[in-house]
N, C-alpha and C positions, 0 to 999 in steps of 0.2 A: 280286454287286452290281456294277453298272456305274457307274463314276464318270467324269465328263468334267471337263476343266479348260480354262480359257482359255489361250491361247498365252503370256500374260504371267505364268504361275504359275512364276516363277523366284525362286530364293533366292540372295543374295549371300554368298559365303564369302571368306576371306582370299585364296584362289587363283583366284577367278573366280565364275562363275555355275553353279548347279545347277538343272536342271529338276525341279520337284516332281511333274510329271505323267509325265515320261518320263526319269528319271535315267539317265545313261550312265556306263560305267566311267571314261572320260577326265575326267569332271567330279568324280570322287571322289578326294580327296587325303588321305593318311595324316596330314599335318600339320593339316589341317582337323579330322579326326576327333580327334586328340590334343588340340588346343586346345579344341574344343567340350566334349569329355567331361571335361576338366580343370575346366571352368567350370560344368558341370551337377552339382548336388549330389543325392545319393540322398534318398529319402523325401520327394520333392517339395520339396526345399530344407530339410527339417527335420533336417539333420545336416551335419557338416563333411566327410563322406565324399563324394568326387566319384565320378561314374560311371567315370572313368579309374582311380581307386583300386580300385573294385569289379572292374573288368575285369582288372586286374593281379593282384588277390587270387584271382580265379577261376582264372587261369592258374597261380598258385603252387599252389593246391589240386590242380589237374589234374596238374601235374608232380610235386610232392613227395608228395602224399597218395594220389592215384589211380594214380600210376605211368605216366601217359601219356607216351610218348616220341615218338610220331609228330609231326613238325613241322607237318603239315597240321592235325591235330587240335588241337594246342596253339594254332596261329594262329586256328583257328575259335573256341576258347574265349576267347582274348584279344580277338577282334573280335565277340563275341556280342552286344554292345550298340552296335556302331558306328553302326547306323542312327539311334540317338538323337542323334548329332551333327547330323543333318539334320531330325529330326522332334521332338526334345525327349524328355524322360522324363516319363512319367506313373506315379504310384504304382500298384502292383498292384491295390488295391481299385478305383481309378478305371477301370483297364483292364478289370477284370472286369465292372464295371457297363456300360461301353461295349460290351463284347463279348457282352452279352445279345442284341445285334443287330449284324451286321457294320456297321462304321462306315467313313467316309471315312478316319479315322485308321488303321484296320487296313490299308486298301488302300495308303495312302501308305507306312506303315511297312514293309509286305511288299515293296513295290517297291524301297525302299532296301536292305532285307536281301538281296534277290535280286541287285541290281546289285553290292553289296559282295562277295557270295559269288562272283559271276562274275569280278570283278576279281582276287581273290586265290585263286581256285579252292578255296573253303572247303567244308566239309561243311555240311549243314543245321544251322542253329543250334537246331533243336528236337530234335537227337539226344540220346539219354539221357545220354551222358557230359557234354555241355554243360550240360544241366539239373542234373546232379549237382554239377558244379563251381560253377555259379551258386548253387545252394541252400546249399552249404557256405560260400561267401563271404557270402551273406546271413546265415546263422546266426552267423558270426563278427562281422559288423557289428552285428547286433541285440544280441548279448551285450556287445560293446564299448560300445554306446550306452546300453543300458537294462538290462543285467544278465542272468544266466543264467536267471532265472525267466521273463523275457520270451521267451526262445528257445523254451521249451516251450509258452508261450501262443500262439506263432505256429505251432505244430505242426512245429517244426524240430528237428533233432538237434544237440546241442552238438558243437562241434569243438574238443575239449580241447587237442590237441597244437598246433594252429596258430591257436587262437582269438586269440592276441595279434597275429596278422597284421592284425586290424582297426585296430590302433594303428599308424599310419604309422612311428613311430620304431622299434617292435619289428620291423616287417616289413623295414626297411632293414638290420637286423642279421642277417637270414637268409643 
């Protein structure tokens, strides 16, 4: 799908301007990512869990449960949703509906994922280990918010040992 943008397709962040049509590594700032992900809540705002909480939780699963030690892989897990700081977060069912056809959202989201990966020399965020950490964090969050029966209803596996990590107070004690 070819998408064209006008030259004024710029977005303001705390640290400057980011091109939505051609984002560049120098326009991407970790403080912008942290601030935005802290303020964006999971499940399209239907929870108190931020995308930043989720990203940190996925990192903890990757490190403590999956035994990943490679710094590049851990950083990839930590930043697997960093593009959402620039494009927002859509719930999985909405993304699935949109992805029945390639959308402008997909193109923009992928551009940001690619530039973030280039900036920090990350692995592909679709790598199996990233998906696994993401799913483990999701399962813990679903259980925390709606209970263990909901986890199986979503087709997820319970994360007994670290399920309490969805509770920010419990996660701080790790």
